[in-house]
Structures are given as C-alpha cells and as structure tokens.
C-alpha positions as CSV (number, residue, x, y, z in Angstrom):
1,M,63.4,15.3,13.4
2,G,64.7,15.9,18.0
3,L,62.7,14.0,20.4
4,A,61.0,17.0,22.1
5,T,59.7,18.2,17.9
6,W,58.2,14.1,17.4
7,R,56.7,14.0,20.9
8,A,55.2,17.5,20.0
9,R,53.7,16.5,17.3
10,K,52.6,13.0,19.2
11,R,50.5,15.3,21.4
12,R,49.2,17.6,18.4
13,R,47.9,14.5,16.2
14,P,44.0,14.3,16.0
15,L,41.8,11.4,17.6
16,H,41.3,8.8,15.8
17,V,38.0,9.2,13.8
18,E,36.0,6.4,11.4
19,Q,33.1,7.6,9.3
20,R,30.3,5.3,8.0
21,G,27.6,7.1,5.1
22,D,26.9,10.3,4.9
23,G,23.4,11.5,6.7
24,E,21.7,14.6,7.3
25,H,22.1,14.2,11.2
26,T,25.4,13.2,12.7
27,V,25.8,10.5,15.5
28,V,28.5,9.8,17.5
29,F,30.0,6.8,19.6
30,L,32.2,6.9,21.9
31,A,33.2,3.9,23.9
32,G,34.3,3.1,27.6
33,L,37.3,2.6,29.1
34,G,39.2,0.6,27.2
35,G,37.5,0.5,24.1
36,T,37.8,1.2,20.6
37,T,36.0,1.6,17.4
38,R,35.9,-1.8,17.1
39,Y,33.4,-2.1,20.6
40,W,30.3,-0.3,17.9
41,A,31.2,-1.1,14.4
42,P,30.6,-4.8,14.1
43,R,27.2,-4.4,15.5
44,L,25.8,-1.0,13.4
45,G,24.7,-3.0,10.2
46,S,21.0,-2.0,11.2
47,F,21.4,1.5,12.2
48,P,19.0,3.4,9.5
49,S,21.1,4.8,6.4
50,R,19.8,8.2,6.8
51,H,22.4,8.8,9.9
52,R,26.2,9.6,9.8
53,I,28.1,7.6,12.0
54,V,31.1,9.1,13.7
55,L,33.4,6.4,15.6
56,V,35.9,7.7,18.0
57,D,38.7,6.7,19.8
58,L,38.7,8.6,23.2
59,L,42.3,9.7,24.3
60,G,44.5,7.8,25.6
61,F,42.5,4.6,23.8
62,G,42.7,2.7,20.6
63,E,44.5,4.1,17.5
64,S,44.3,7.9,19.5
65,P,47.4,10.0,20.5
66,K,48.6,8.6,23.9
67,P,50.9,11.4,25.8
68,W,52.3,11.6,29.6
69,T,49.6,13.6,30.7
70,A,46.7,14.1,33.4
71,Y,43.7,12.3,31.7
72,T,41.2,15.1,33.3
73,V,37.6,15.7,32.0
74,E,38.5,19.0,30.6
75,H,41.5,17.3,28.4
76,H,39.0,15.0,27.2
77,V,36.5,17.1,26.2
78,A,39.3,19.6,24.4
79,K,40.6,16.9,22.4
80,L,37.0,15.7,21.3
81,R,36.1,19.1,20.1
82,E,38.7,19.1,17.9
83,V,36.5,16.7,15.9
84,L,33.5,17.3,16.5
85,A,33.0,21.5,16.3
86,P,33.4,20.7,12.3
87,L,30.7,18.8,12.3
88,G,27.5,21.1,13.5
89,P,25.4,19.9,15.9
90,V,26.0,15.8,16.5
91,S,24.0,13.4,18.7
92,L,26.5,11.6,20.9
93,V,26.3,8.2,22.5
94,G,28.6,7.0,25.0
95,H,29.1,4.0,27.1
96,S,30.9,3.9,30.7
97,L,34.3,6.3,30.3
98,G,32.6,7.6,27.2
99,A,29.2,8.5,28.6
100,L,30.6,10.2,31.3
101,V,33.1,12.5,28.8
102,A,29.9,12.9,26.6
103,V,27.6,14.8,29.5
104,A,31.4,16.9,30.1
105,Y,31.2,17.8,26.5
106,A,27.8,18.7,26.3
107,A,27.9,20.9,29.2
108,R,30.9,23.0,27.8
109,H,29.2,23.3,24.5
110,P,25.4,22.7,24.2
111,G,24.8,24.3,21.0
112,Q,26.6,21.5,19.6
113,V,24.9,18.9,21.1
114,Q,20.7,17.6,20.5
115,A,20.8,14.1,21.9
116,L,22.6,12.3,24.7
117,T,22.8,8.6,25.3
118,L,24.0,7.2,27.7
119,I,24.8,3.7,28.4
120,G,26.1,2.1,31.6
121,M,27.1,5.8,33.0
122,P,29.2,4.9,36.8
123,L,27.3,7.6,38.5
124,F,29.3,7.7,42.0
125,G,29.4,11.3,42.4
126,S,32.5,11.4,44.3
127,Q,35.5,9.4,44.6
128,E,34.5,8.2,48.1
129,R,31.4,6.7,46.8
130,A,33.2,5.4,44.1
131,Y,35.7,3.8,46.9
132,R,32.7,2.7,48.7
133,Y,30.6,0.7,46.6
134,L,33.5,-0.3,44.2
135,R,34.9,-1.9,48.2
136,R,31.6,-2.7,50.0
137,G,29.6,-4.1,46.8
138,P,29.1,-6.5,44.5
139,V,32.3,-5.9,42.2
140,R,35.3,-8.4,42.3
141,G,38.7,-7.4,42.2
142,G,37.3,-3.6,44.0
143,L,40.1,-2.9,46.5
144,V,42.8,-3.2,42.7
145,Y,40.3,-1.3,41.1
146,T,40.9,1.3,43.9
147,N,44.8,1.7,44.3
148,V,46.8,3.0,41.8
149,V,49.4,1.5,42.2
150,L,47.8,-2.3,42.3
151,T,45.5,-0.9,39.1
152,M,48.6,0.1,37.3
153,I,50.2,-2.9,38.0
154,A,47.3,-5.0,36.8
155,C,47.3,-2.7,33.9
156,L,51.0,-3.5,32.8
157,I,50.6,-7.0,33.6
158,T,47.4,-7.7,31.4
159,R,49.1,-5.3,28.5
160,R,52.4,-7.0,28.4
161,L,52.2,-10.5,29.2
162,L,48.2,-11.5,28.7
163,G,47.7,-9.0,25.8
164,R,47.5,-11.9,22.7
165,L,46.0,-14.3,25.5
166,L,43.3,-11.7,26.3
167,P,40.5,-13.1,24.3
168,H,40.9,-16.6,25.3
169,V,40.7,-15.7,28.7
170,I,38.1,-13.0,29.0
171,R,35.0,-14.8,27.0
172,S,32.1,-12.6,28.1
173,V,33.1,-9.9,25.5
174,P,33.3,-10.4,22.1
175,R,36.8,-11.3,20.5
176,E,37.8,-7.6,18.6
177,V,36.7,-6.0,21.8
178,A,39.1,-8.0,24.0
179,E,41.4,-7.8,21.7
180,D,42.0,-4.4,21.5
181,L,41.7,-4.1,25.7
182,V,45.4,-3.6,25.7
183,K,45.6,0.0,23.3
184,H,46.0,2.0,26.0
185,T,49.0,3.0,28.6
186,W,49.1,2.5,32.5
187,R,49.1,6.3,32.5
188,S,46.0,6.8,30.2
189,S,43.6,3.9,31.6
190,T,44.6,5.2,35.3
191,S,44.3,8.8,34.8
192,S,40.7,8.8,33.3
193,L,39.6,6.2,35.6
194,W,40.6,8.7,38.5
195,E,39.9,11.9,36.8
196,V,36.7,11.0,35.1
197,V,34.8,7.9,36.6
198,Y,35.7,8.4,40.0
199,R,36.4,12.3,40.5
200,Y,34.1,13.4,37.7
201,D,30.1,14.9,39.3
202,A,28.6,14.1,36.0
203,A,24.9,14.8,37.7
204,T,26.3,18.7,38.3
205,D,26.6,18.8,34.6
206,L,23.6,17.1,33.7
207,A,21.5,19.8,35.7
208,R,23.2,22.2,33.9
209,L,22.2,20.9,30.2
210,P,19.7,23.1,27.9
211,P,16.2,21.9,28.4
212,S,16.2,21.3,24.9
213,T,18.9,18.3,24.8
214,A,17.5,15.2,24.6
215,V,18.9,12.9,27.1
216,L,18.4,8.7,27.1
217,L,20.1,6.6,30.0
218,I,20.2,2.9,28.5
219,H,21.2,0.2,31.7
220,G,21.5,-3.2,32.4
221,D,19.3,-4.3,35.5
222,E,22.4,-6.2,36.4
223,D,24.9,-4.0,36.1
224,R,27.8,-4.3,38.7
225,M,30.5,-1.7,37.8
226,A,27.8,0.8,37.0
227,P,24.5,0.3,39.8
228,L,21.2,1.1,38.3
229,E,19.3,3.0,41.5
230,P,21.5,6.4,41.0
231,I,20.7,6.0,37.5
232,E,16.7,5.7,38.2
233,Q,17.1,8.2,41.2
234,L,18.6,10.7,38.3
235,V,16.0,9.8,35.7
236,A,13.3,10.7,38.6
237,R,14.7,14.3,38.8
238,H,14.1,15.0,35.0
239,P,10.4,13.5,33.8
240,T,11.6,14.8,30.1
241,W,14.7,12.0,30.3
242,R,14.0,8.6,29.4
243,L,15.3,5.6,30.9
244,W,15.4,2.1,29.0
245,I,16.6,-0.5,31.6
246,A,17.8,-3.9,29.4
247,K,16.7,-7.1,30.9
248,G,19.3,-9.6,32.0
249,A,22.2,-6.8,30.8
250,D,25.3,-6.7,32.7
251,H,27.5,-3.7,32.3
252,H,27.7,-3.7,28.0
253,P,23.8,-3.5,27.2
254,F,25.1,-2.7,23.6
255,L,27.2,-6.0,23.7
256,R,24.4,-7.9,24.9
257,Q,21.3,-6.5,22.6
258,P,22.6,-4.2,20.2
259,Q,19.6,-4.1,17.9
260,A,17.2,-3.2,20.3
261,C,20.0,-0.1,21.8
262,L,20.0,0.5,18.0
263,G,16.7,1.1,17.9
264,E,15.9,3.2,21.1
265,I,19.1,5.2,19.8
266,D,17.5,5.8,16.6
267,R,14.5,6.6,18.1
268,Q,16.3,9.1,20.4
269,V,17.7,10.8,17.6
270,A,14.1,10.9,15.3
271,Q,12.5,12.4,18.3
272,R,14.9,15.3,19.0
273,L,15.2,15.8,15.1
274,Q,11.2,16.4,15.0
275,E,11.1,18.5,17.9
276,G,13.6,20.8,16.4
277,L,11.8,20.6,13.3
278,R,8.6,22.4,15.3
279,A,10.4,24.7,17.3
280,A,11.3,25.9,13.9
281,S,7.7,26.0,12.0
282,S,6.8,27.9,15.4
283,T,9.4,30.8,14.5
284,A,8.6,30.8,11.0
285,S,7.7,33.9,10.0
286,P,3.9,33.8,8.2
287,N,5.0,34.0,4.8
288,E,7.3,31.2,5.3
289,R,5.0,29.0,7.0
290,A,2.5,29.9,4.1
291,K,5.5,28.5,1.4
292,E,5.5,25.7,3.9
293,A,2.1,24.2,3.7
294,A,2.1,25.3,0.1
295,C,4.2,22.7,-0.6
296,D,3.3,20.2,1.1
C-alpha cells in the first residue's frame, strides 16, 4: 500500500465512538479541546439506563483520525454527521469546544437534534473579542493562547516532553483526563481553537434553531476560560432556555459536580421527550386518540 493510499484511508476512517446501553433515546457526549471519551465515561454510572449513551472523540482528538487539514466548524460537523445520522434524533451534550460543535451541528441538521446541553461554552462572538478577553482578562497565559506560534510550541512541548508527567503536573482534573490531553496533534488542537472557539459565532447559529429544540446551558460561576456573563445575556434573550449555574465550579462543572450535571441533563431529555409525546398526541386523529385513551 502506497503512502497516498494509506493517508486516504486514514482520512476516511470514522470518528471513534463508544456506546453504552440500548435505551430508546440517544444522548451523545462531546468533550472539549483536548478531551476524549474518558472525560465522561468514569462519571456516567448514575445516568438512567433508559438512555442509550454515545461517547464520541471529535475529529483530531483521542482515538479519532487526525488528518493534516483545517479543523473548521464545517469539517467537524461533517465528520460528526457520519456517526450521528444513522442514530436518528438525538440529544447532544457538549463541553467547551464540544458545545460549540454541538450548536453548529444542531443548526445545520435541526431535524436530528431534539435537545442541547451546553457545558462551559465559550461565547466570544469573534476572534477580536476572544483576544481582548484572554489577553486582558483573568486567564493566566492569555498571550500564549492567542498567538498561533506560541500555542503551537506549547502544544509540542506538552505532548513530547511532558506527556507522561501531565497527571502529576496537572492536578486540577482527574488522572485519565490529564493523560489524554496529549491525544491530539498541534495542528488539530491549534486549528480547532482558532477556527471554532475564536472565529465561530455560536450565538448566530443558536438563533437559527427551531423553537422545538430544548436548550440547557450549564456553567460554573468561577469559569475564567469561558466567562459567564455572555451566557446569562444569551439566555435572557431566550426565555424558554434554561441556565443552571454550578456554584463554585470552574470551566469543568461536569468534573466538579457530575451527579448534579447528570440530573440536569436527564431532566432536560425527559422534558423534551414529554413535549414530543404531547405534540404527537395533539396531531393524532380522533380515532388514534380514542385508541390511546382505551389503552390508558
């Protein structure tokens, strides 16, 4: 097999997916920048068995392909669709970068997404606003995060020199999460950061969602990487959306308060399913409603 053929096969390889359970409704979890399925997996034990859980490594991260390409919103969504389209309507749960990809996916394929849960979602609106916040705000190392060359160098050093030491150096996240922070390339990490986190305006796509899409936002009140204020302003413009603030949590509410987050996610999914059943019942014919009443 030639080099060109090998590279073509790698590009065509689907995203890495792990599935749990066979419940009637599918809940898909997408991790943030540098995250993998192990961000969620060890903390899902209490999630109700009535759901089918699907964990996905985004393009360029974890065990998914890492092609030499621009990691644009459209590229992320296209690869995700290959996995999600056969699953039917789903609920998407995304953290940080994963939350932005979930919004973009729902806006482009609204019929496939029933509910969104967006955890620690960065909402800068433009690259200029992202730079302004990260360079002048409370984030340490903001200059590194907003300079492509410095970010690339930091990524290379982290992966090649500090990889095995990360669980000992980074104590703010569980060991398995720290271990997986090297499962990407400088290209996939840096390009996703600029193309999705900095340049993608999720608010515009959120405004395009059908009113039937249930939206829940979970945010830590001490999140410095993704400020809370733009999220509060966003929810204020959409009275049917819910915002749950994790008190004392940073950019990782799910890691700090997993049971509480899972409870909110389950509530969101259950509410959306009930609304769907009521909508289906209201459009049913008199004969169908009579049959349903007889069965009850």
